[in-house]
N, C-alpha and C positions, 0 to 999 in steps of 0.2 A: 090552352094547356095541353090538350090531347095532341094538337098539331105539333107543338114543341117536342112532345115525347116521341111522336112518329118521326120527326126530323132527326132526333138524336139517335133513334134506333136505326134509321136508314143510314146515317153517317157511320154508325158502328159497323154495319155490315158492308156498306158500299163505298164509303169515303176513302180518301187517301190514308196512308199509314199514320200520318200526323193527325188527321181528323179523327181517326179511330182512337188514338191515345187520348185526345182531348175529351172525346165522348165518354171514355172510361173514367176519367178523373172528375168530370163535371158533377156527378152525384156527391162527391166528397165536399166540393165547394158549396153545394146546396145545403149539406148537413151543417157546415160551419155557419152559414148565414142563418140557419134555423135556430142556432144557439144564441144568436146576438141579443134578442130581447131579454133572455134570462141573465146573460152576462152583464148587460147594462144596469141591471138592478143591484149589482154588487157594489159595496162601498170600496173606496181605495184600499183600505186595509184587507178587505176580503179578497179583492182582486190580487193583491200582492201575495196573500197567503196561498193562492192557487199554485205558486211555484213549488212551495214545500210539499203541497198535496201531490203534485205531479211526480216529484222525486220519490216520494214514498210509494206511490202506486207503481212506478217503474221498478223500484227495488223489490216490490212484492210480486213482480212477474208480468205486469202489463208491458206490452211493446210500445215503441215510439209511434208506430202506425195506429195503435189503439188510442193513444193520447192526442194524436195530431188534430182532430177536429176541435176539441176543447182548447188545446194549447194555442192554436191559430186564432180562435175566437177571443181568447184572453189578450193576445198580443194586439189584435185589431182594436180592441177596446182601449187598451193601455195607450196606444199611439194617439188616440183621440183625447186622452185625459192629461197627457204630460204638459205641465205648465210652460209658458213662454220662457226661453232662456234669457238671462240678462245680457248675454253676449250678442251684439247686434249682427254679427256675421253668421249666427246660427238661426235658421228660419224657425218660426213657431210651429209646433206640432198640431196642425188641424188636419192631419192626414189619416184618413180611414182607408186602409187598403181596399182597392176595388176587387171585384170577383176575379178578374184576370190576373191580378197580382197574387191572390191566394193560389190560383192555378200555377203560377210561376214558382211560388214557394213549395208547393207539393212536388213539382218536377225536380226542384233542387234537393229536397229531402230524399227523393228516390235515387239520387246519385246520377243525375242526367244534366244536360246542358239546356238551359232555357234561353231561346232566342227571343228577345223582346226589343221592340222598336225604341228609338231614342225618345226620352221624355216619359217613358212608361213607369218610371220609379223603381229601377232595379235596386237602388240603395235601400229603399224601404222593403222591397221583397225579401232581401237577404236576411232581415232580422227574424222573419218567421221561422225558417228551418234552423237558423242559428240558435234561437231560444230553445226550440224543441230538442235539438241534439245536445245542447249544453245541460239538459236535465239529467243526462247519464253521469255527470260529474267530470267528464273529459272536456278539455277546452276545444273550442271551435275556432278555426283560423279563417278569416275573411281576407282574401288576397286582392290587392289593388295594384295598379300599374306604376304608382309613384307615391312618395312620402306625403305630398300635399293632399292627395285623395284619401290616404289612410287616416291622416289626422282629421281631415274634414268629416269623413264618414263616421269616425268614432265620436266626434263632437256633436254631429247631427243626431246619431242614433243612440249614443250613450245614455241620455236621459230616459229613454224607454226601458233599457235594461236595468238602470238604477231603480226605476219605478217598480219593476217586477222583482227586485231583490237579487239581481245579477250584476256582475261587474264587466266593464268593457275597457280594454286598453289598446294602445297603439304603439307599435315598435317603429323606430326611425333609424336611418342609416348612421347618423352621428349622435346617437343617444348615449347618455351616461350609462355605464354598466349596471348600476343599482336601479336606475329607472327602467331599464330593459327587463331586469329580473322581476320587478314589480308588475310590469305590463304582462309578462308571461304567466303571472299568477292569476290573471283574470279569467273569467268564464269565456269571454269572446275577445279575440285578439285581431286587430286590424294591422296589416303590414304589407310590404311589397313582396313580390315573389323572390327577388334576389336576397332580401334581408332574411326571410324565413330560411332560404337555402344556405346562406352563409352562416347563420346561427347554428344550423345543423352541423355544418363542417367545423365551426369553431368549438362547438360542444364536444366534438370528437377529437379535439386537441387539448382540452382542459386537463389539469392535473389533479382535480378533485371534483367529486360529485356535486359538492356545494357550489362550485363555480359554474356549473351548467345552468342554462337559462330555460331551455325548452323542457316543459314538464309533461309527463304522461304520454309521450310519443306523439304520433300523428294520427289522430282519430278521424277528423272530418274537416275538409276544406271546401270553402265556396270561393271560386276564382272569378272575380269581376273582370270583364273584358278578356274572357278566357281564350279567345283566338289570338289576341296579342301576346299573352303570356305563354301559352302552351304551344303556339305555332311560330309566331314571329320571333320571339326571343329564345325559342328552344334550340336554335342553331348555334347559340353561344353557350358553352358550358360555364358554370360557376367555378372559379379557380381561386384558391388562396395560395399565394406564392411568397417565396423569399428570394433574396438576391442569389444569383448564380455566380460562379467564380470567373467567368470569362471577362476579358477586358472590354471596355466600351470604345476604345480607340479605333477599332476596326470599322465601326459604324461611320465615323467621320471620314475615314479613308474611302470606304465604299461610296459614301455620298459624293465625295470629290470626283470619283471615277464615273459615277452614274450621270453626273451633270455633263460629262464630256462625250458620252456615247450618243451615236446617231441612230436614226430609225432602223438602219440595216443591221445594227448590232443586237437587236432584241425584238421579240414578238410579243405583242399585247393580246391577251385573251380576256376581253371585258366581261363576257358572260360568267367565266370561272373566276374572275378577279385575280388572274395570275399573269406574270411576266416571265418569259424564258429567254435566256441568251441564245443567239444563233451561233453558228461556227465562227463567223467573222467576229462576233461579240466576244467569244471566248478568247480568241487570239488577241484582240485589242485589250481586254482586261489583263491578260497575262503580261502583255507589253507594258501597260500602265503600272502594274505591280512589280515588274522586273523579276518575274519568276518563270521557271521553265514550264510547269504545268499546274493548273488548279486542282487537278484530280489525283494528286499523289501526296502521300505523307501529311505533313503539317499544313499543307495548303488547301486541304479538302473542305474547309469551312468557307472559303471565299465565294464559291457560287451562291451559297445561301445568303451571305451578307450583300452581295451585289444585287441579286434578284429581289431581296426585300427592299433595298434602296430604290430600285426601279419601280416597284409597286407603289412605294410612298410617293414618288414623283409623278407617276402617270395614272394611278387609279384612285388615290386618296387626296381629296381636294379640301383646302382651307375653307371654312365657313359652309361646307356641305357635310363632310364626314367628321370634322373636328374644328375646334377653335383653339387659339392660343390665349390663355388667360393667366395673368400673373406669372409668366415664364413657364407655364405648364401646358402641355398638349392635352386637351380635354375632349373626349369622344362625344359626338352628337349621335343620339339614337336615331337611326334612319326611319323607324316606324313612328316614334312619338315626337321627334324633334327636340327632345329634352337633353340636357347635359348629363353625362354619365360620370359624375364625379367619382374619383377613386378607381375607375375601371381602366384597364390598359389592354391593348392588343397583345397577344402572346406571340411566341416564336420570333421575337426580335423586330416585329413590324413597328411597334410603338417607338422603339429606339431609332429605327430608320426614319420615322416621321419627325422625331425630335432633331435628328441630324439635318434633315431637309430644312426645317424651320430655324436652324442654327440656335437651338436651345440646349441647355445642359442636359446630357443624356443620363437617364436613370440606369442603374445596373439592370442587366437582363435578369428576368425572374426564373426561378425554378419552382415547379409545382410542389406544394406541400399537402394540399388536399383539393379534391375536385369532384364535382357531380354535375350531370346535365339536369336541366329543369325537368326533362321528361322523366328521368329516373327518380328525381326527388319527389315529384308529385305522385308518381306511381306507388310510393311508399305509404300513402294515406290509405286507411282502411276504407274510407268512403270519400269520393271526390265528386264535386259538382261545379258547374260554371254557368255564367250568364254573360250575354253580349248581344249587340244588335246585329251582328254579322257572323253567324257560325255555319249556316246551311251550306255555303260554298265549300266548306272544308269538312263536311260531315263524315266523309269516308276516312280522312286522316284521324279524326277524333276517335272513330270506331276502331281502326286498326292499331293505333298506338296506345290509346288510353282505355279502350272499351267503353267509351262514353257515347250515349245516344243523344241526338239533337232533337229537341221538341220546339216547334215554333208556336209561341203564345200569341193568340189574337190580340190586336190592340184594343184599348178601352174605347177609343174613338177612331173612326176611319181616317186614313191618311189623305190629306188634301194637297200635298206638295206636288208641283208639276216638275217632272224631270225632263228637261229639253234634251234633244239629241246633241251629240258632240259637234263642235265646229272644228273642221280640220283644215290646216294651212300647210303650204309647202315648207316655209321657213319659220324659224323662231322669231325673226324680226316682225314678220307679218302677224304672227300670233299675238305677240306682246302689244303691238299697235291696236289690234282688235279688242284685246282685254281692256286696255286703257280706255278705249271709246265706250265699251259697255259699262264700265264702272262710272264714267262721267254721265252717261245717259240715265242710268238708274238712280244715281245719286241726286239728280235734279228732281226726281219724283218724291224724294224724302224717304224712300225705303232703305233700311239698313242693309249693308253688304258684308259678307264674310268671304274673303279671298284666300284660298288655300294654296300654298306653295310647297315645293318639295325640299327646300333647303333654306338655311339662313341667308346665304348669298342671294338667292332669288327673291326672298322677301324684302331684303334691303334694296335690291335693284328696282323692284316695283315701287317701293316707298319713295325712292328718288323721283321716279316718273310722276307719281301722284303729287309730290311736292311741287314739281314744275307746273302741274296743271292747277295748283292751288286748291287741291282736294284735301280737306282735313281728315286725318286718319290715325289709327293706333297700330303699332307693330307688336305682335306677340311671337317671340321666338326664344330660343334658349338663352339669349343674352339679356332678355327682359323677364325671365321667368318669375322673379319676385313680385312683379306687378300683375301676374296672371289673373288672380281673382278679380281685381279692379277692372282690368280690360274686358274680361268675359261678362261682368255685370253690366257693362255699358253697350255690349255688342248688338243687342236687340233694340236699342233706342232709335228714335227717329233720326234719319240722315247720318247715322253713324257708319263709318267704314273701318273694318278691321282686316289687316293683312297678317296672316298667320302661317306658320309651318304646321306640321301635323300635330302640334301641341293642342290645337283646338279641336282635333278630330275625335278625342275620346274623353269621357268623363265630365264633359262640360255641357250644362243645360243653358241654352241662350233663351232668356225669357223676353218676349216682345213687350216693348213699351206702349204707352197709350197711343191709340190711333194707328199703329203700325199694321195691325191685322186688316184694317179697311183698305190699306194701300197695297196689300198683296203679301205681307209678311216679309221674312228674311230671305234675301236672294244669295245663294251660294255660288261662287265662281271657282272652279277647279282649273288651275293654270297648267296642269299636266296630269296625265294618267299615271297612277302608281303601278308597280309590279303586280300587286295583289288587288283584286276587285274589292276585297273587304275594306281596304284603306279608303278607296274612293267612296264606298257606301257609308263609311263612318263620317266622312266630310259632308256628304249629302244629308246625312241624318241630323245634322245640327239645325236644319230647317224643317218646319212642319211638325214640331213636337206636339203631342196630345191634341191632334186635330186642328192645329193652327194652320193657316195658309202659308205657302212658301214656294220657292222654286230653286232649281239648280241647273247649271250648265258647265260642261267641261270643254276646255280649249286644248287642241292637240296640234302639234306640227310634226312633219316627217323627220325633223332633226332632234326631237325628244329622245331620251335614252331608250325608253321602251320601244318606240317605233323603229329607231335606228338598229337596235340589236335583234328585235324579234318579229317585226312586221313590215319593214320598209318596202320590200319587193311586192308583197301582196297588196298593201294599201296603195302604193304608188301606181300599180297597174290599174287598180279600180279608179283612181283619180284621173288617170289618162283617158280611160274609157268615158268618164263623165265629162271630159273636156275642161279640166281645171286650168285656169290662167293665173298669172301673177296677181297677188292680192285678193284672190277670190277664195271664199270659204265654201266648203262642201258640208252639207248636213244630209246624211243618207244612212239608212239602216244597214246597208252593206258595209259601210265604213265602220260603223259602231260594232257590228258583229266581228269584223276582222280584228278590231282592237281587243275585243273580249277574248277572241281566240288566242291572241298574243299573250294576254294576261294569264289565260289558262295554261299556256305553254310554260310561262315563268313559274306559275304555282306548282306545276308538276315537277319542274326542275328543282325548285326549292324543297319540295317534299322528298325527292330522292336524296338531297343533301342531308336533310334531317333524319331520314331513315338510315342513311349510311353512318351518320354520327351515332345514332342509337345502337346500331349493330356492333360497332366497336366498343361503345360505352357499356353495353350489356355484359361484356367480358369483365370490364373493370367493376361494374356494379356488383356482381356476385362476390368478387374479391373484396371490395370495399365493405359489403355487408358482413362478410366473414371476419375481417379484421376489426371493424368497429364493434361488432357484437362481443368479440373476445376482449377488446380493450375496455368496453363498458363493464363487463364482468370483473375485470381486474380493478377498475376504478371503484366499483362498489364492494370490492373485497370478497367476491363470491368464488368459492371453490378454488382458492389460490393453492392450498396444499395439495388437493387432488390433481390440479393441473400440473404442478411441478412433478409429482409422483408419476403421472402419465408420461410426461416428457422423458423422465429417467427410464421408464420401462420401454418406451418407443425407441429411445436412443440405443439401449442395450440390444433390443431385438434387431434393429437395423444393422448394427455392427456384427452381431452373430451371423446374420444372414450374409453379410459381405465376406467375412473371413471363413465362414463354414457353409457356404452355399454349395450348389451342385458342382462337383469336381470331375475333371476328366479322369479317365482310367489311369491308375498309377500315381495320381496326385493325392496328397494328404491335406487335411485341414490346417490352416495357418493359425494354430492356437497361440503360438508365441506372440505374433503381432496383436492378436486379440487381447491377450493378457497385458501387453505393453500399453495398449489403448486404455484398458480398464484402469490400470495403475495411474496413468497420466490424468485421466478424466476425473476419477473419484478419489485420488490421493490415498489409495489403499491397495494392498497386494492380495492377489489370488494366486495360489501356487499351482504348478502343473499337476501335482499329485491330487489336488482337489477335483481336477477335471478329468483325471485318468479314468477311462472305461465308461464315460458317460455319453449318452446320446446327445444329439443337438438340442432336443427339447429339454433334456435334463440340465444341460449347460445354460440354456435360456433361463430356466427357473432359478438355478444357482446364482447367476450373475445379477438377475433382476432383484432377487431377495437380498443379496449382499449390498447392492447399490441402495436399495430402499432402507436397509438397516443403517447404512452410512448417513443417509438423509436424516433419519431419526436421531442419530448421534449428533449431527450438526444442530438440530433443533434444540437438543438438550444443552449443547455448548453455548448457543447464542441466546436462547430463550424463545418460547413459542410466539409471544407477542411481537418481539423484534423480528423474528423470521417472517411473519406474515407481512410486516411493513416492508422488509427487505425484498420479499418476493414481488410485492406490489410495485415498488419503485423500479426494480430491475425489469419487470415485464413491461411496464409503461414506457420506460426509456428505450428498451430494445425494439418494441413494437413501433414506436414513433420513428426512431432512426431508420429502421429497416424499411418501413412503409414509405418514408420520404425518398430513400434511395430507389425503391421499387418504382415509384411514380416517375422519377427521373429517367430510369431505364425504359419504362413503358412509353414515355414521350418520344424517346429516340427510336424505339421500335416502331411506333406508329408513323413517325415522319419518314422512315425508310422502307416501310413494308410494301408500299405501292410498286416499288421496283421489282418485286417478285413476279409481278404480272408479265414482265418481259421473258421470264423463264417458263411461261405457261403454267404458273402456279397461282391458285386463287389466293390473293393477299389476305382476305378475311379468314380463310381456313388456317393459313400460316400464322396469322396474328393470334388467333385463338389457341393454336397449339403452342406457340412460343410463350405466350402470356401465361399459360398453365404451368409450363416448365419453370418459368421465372418465379411464379408465385410459390411453387413447391420448394424451390431453392431458398426463397426468402424464409419460408416457414421453418425449413431445416436449419437455416442459419440462426434464426431466433432461438430455437431450441438448444442448439449446440452451445451458443454463447451464454445462455442463461445457466446451463448446467456447469459450464466452465467457471463462471463467476461465483456461483453459489458454493462450490466446494473449495474455492481458493480465496474467498474473501475473508477479511478480518475487520471487525468493528473497532472504531476508535474508542479507547477506554477513557474514563473520566467524564463522559457525557452525562449530565444530570438525567435522572429517570424521566422527569417531566418533559425534558426537551426531546426525548426519544420518540414521543408520540408524533412529533412533527419533523422527523428526520427527512432529509433529502438525499439524493444520490451521492452528494459530495461527502456525506458522513461515513461512507463506506470506502475502503481501499483494499486492493488485492494484497495477499501475502507475497506473491511473486512480483517483484518490481518490473519485470518485463511485460507484465499484463496489468499495469496500473490503470484503474478507472480514473478518468479525469476528475480532479477534485482535490481534497485535502491530502497532504502528505502525511504518511504514518509517523507518529512520534515514537514508535517502537521499532528497534532493529528487527529485521525479518530473519527467519531461519535460513533462507537461501542466500542472503547477502547482508552481512553485518554492517556494511557501509551505507546501506540504503537509508538509514536514519540521518546521515550527514549530507549526502549528495542530493541535488535537486533531481526529482524523478519526472521525466517527461510524459505527458499524457499520450494515449494512443490516438492517432489520427487516421482518417480514411486515406488510403494510398492507392496506387495503381493496382490493377488486377494481378493477383499472384499467379505465376506460371504453374502448370500442373506438376512439374518435376522439381519445383523449388521447395525449400523447407516450409511447412505449414506455419502460418503466423500465430497459431494458438499455443505454440511452444511444445508440442508433443514430440518433436524431433523426427517425425515421419514426413514423407513427401506429401505435398498438398493434395495430390490426386487420390491418396488412400486415407486421407484424414477429413478435414472439414470440406474439402473440395469434392468429396466423393458424391 
C-alpha cells in the first residue's frame, strides 16, 4: 500500500503530463469504490430515489463535482442490476464499470477527451457523466457517427437510465417529426453529429416556437469517435439548401465537352482535388462552345461548369467516392465507408457527377442555412469526447476546441502483435501477396478482417477470394443493412470478412470459442490511409480487452498516399535495399517514411480545416446575431421595443445623412429630409416646425413624431394584432434577407481568392466585405419593416378567433405598387380606386438597382440617396 502511494506521488511529480493527470484523478476513483458496499445495500427503490435526492442537492447549492462520487457509484450499481432485455439484439447488463472506466467518466465530465483503446467499453463510460450532468435539468447529447450506433447505444444503455428514473431517446435522420420532438424531451439524447447540427439549422427556420425540437440550448455533449466527427468530418460544412434558378442544361453540355478534352487541355492537381484548364484547353472549349471568349459577359460561368465536369471525370470515381443507386448519385463517406443519403456536393460538383453518370440532374442548390461542425460544437457550454485515436491530433483539438486529450490506461494490457508493413513496387504484386496471406492464415482457422479503402477495392478482393474458393462476407455501403449480422460473425473460427472503413469504428468483434488459442483475429490493411488514426482504428478491431491478435499493412508505390506524398523518398530507400520484382520489403526505415507521409497529409488537411474555420468564423458571428434576433421574434420578446428602436435609428441615420457636416457655404438639405419623412411615415412635418432648431433638436422632434405615429397605428390596428403583425414581418424579412445574404456570401467566398493576385490578403478582404454586406442587410431589413408597417392595411371581416393565427398573406399594402405577396385587398385603396378590380402583381426580387435609378421603395428619390444609401 505504501509502495503504491510512493509510486503515485512519484508519478505526480516526475511522470509525463498524462501520468500526472491520472495520478490526480485516481483518489476520486478510490472514493467511488469506497462507496460501493454502502450503495449495494440499497433496494431498487432506494437506488432510484437517489436521482431525486441528487437533483434537490444540486438545486440547494452543491456542485456536480460534489455529487460525482456518489452519482458514479449509483450508476455503477444500477448497471449491475438492470434486468435482461427481452430483445435478443441487446446484450444483458452484467456490466460493472471498471476503475479505468470510472477514470474515463471523470475525464469526460471535466470537458476533456478520453482516449480509450478498442473494447474498453466507451459506450458504458458515457452513461456516467451523462447521468451526472442530466441532474441539472438540462439535456445531455451523446453524439455518434451514424444512426445505427445512435439507436443501438440508446437501446443498450436506455434501461440503465430508465432504472434510475431518467429518460433516453435517439434521433434519426428519417424520423417522424413528432417522434423527434419526443426524443428531444428526454434527459439523454443519442444522435449523429449531422442530425444535431441540421436540427439546429432547421429550428432557426421554423415559424413557431412550438415547432422547434431542440430544447434548453446546448448544455453538454459527449462526442463518441470524437476525432472522426470533429476532425475528419469538420472539413464539410452542414448546409440546408433550396433550388437555385440556374438551368441544369449547361452541365450536360460541359460533360460533352469534358469527354473530348485531351491531357494537354487541363492540369490535374490530385492533392488539392482541383482541375484547371490550360491555355490550349481554354481555346479548345471556346471552339467547342462556338463563342469568342469564356471570360466576358454572359459566358463567364463556363470555366466553372467545365472545370467541375473535369473534376467529376478525373478525381471522383464510381464505387469509391460515390455509387449510383435507384437513379441517384449517393456519396460514400471516405472515412467511414458509409452511404451519405441525402447529402450532396455543393458548387455544382454533384450535378457534374450526375451528368457524367448520365443520370437526371437535380437543380443546383442555393444555401438557405449553414454551419460548420467546428462552430456548431463550439456552441456547447461543455464539450467532451472519447475515441481510441486522439493523441495524434492533440494539438488540433487544443487549438480549435480547447480540448485536452487524456490517455486512459487499459483494463488489461494489449497483447496484439503489430507486424511491420510489407512494401511492394506495384499494386499487382501487393494484391497477389495479400491473397496468399489470407489463404495461409485461413487454413489455420483464425478469423481475418481485411480492410479496404473503397467499395471498388472490396469487391475486387471478393472476386479474387471467390476464385480461390475462400468463403467470406463483404461489408461495405452496399450491404450496410446486414452490418450487425456480419460483425457478429467476424470473430468466429475460420471466418473471413472483407470490409471498407465501415468496420473501423464502433464495432466490437468478439472472438468465438477456441479462436484465442489460435492467436485471435488477424487484421490485414490493404493500403495505408491518409490519416494514421484510420489505420489505428482498423488495427484496433483486434486485441480487444487483452485478447490476442495481430495486424499487418500492405503497401505499394502505386497506392495514392505513396504516389502523391512519399514515392521519391520510399523509392530511393527501396533501391538502396536492393528491391527486385515480386520482392517485399519489411524495414523500419520504410515504415517511418510512410508515417512521415501521413503526417504531411494530416498537416495539409489541418490547414484546410483551419482555413475553413477562419472564413466561417465571420459567418458564425453573423449567424449568431441573426438567429438570436430571430429567436426573440419567434418568442414574441421585445417586439414593440425593437420596432421603436428601428424607427429611432432610421430617423437618426437620415438626419445624419441630410444634416451632416457641410462644406463652407452649404446649407442642410432639410427639404429632402422632410420629403423622406413624409414618404416613410405617411405624415407631414412642416419647415416651420424645424426652423431655428439645432440638429439635435430636429432629431428629437422627428423621432418623437415618428414614435407618436407608431402609437397611432397601434390604436388603429389594435395592440394584439400589431404584435402579431410585427412578428410576421420580422420573421419574413429576416428569413428572406438572410437567404439572399448567404447567396451573396457564397459568391464572395468563391471569388475572394483572386484578390491574392493583387497582393491583398483574401481573408482580410473577405472579413471587410462580409461586414459591409451584413450591415447593408440589417439596414435593408429595418428600412423594409418600417415601410410596410406604416403602409399596411389589414383585411377586414377576418373573425377575431382567426386573427390569432394570421399569416403574412392576411396583410396587404395600401399602396398597390408595394403589395406584399398574398391576398388581394377587397377594399379600393386611397391611392388607386381601380386596385380592387385589377389583379395586383406581387413584388419579386429583381436585378440590382442602379445608384441613379428611382428607388424601388416608391419614395421618388434616386436609389443612392434613399434605400441604397
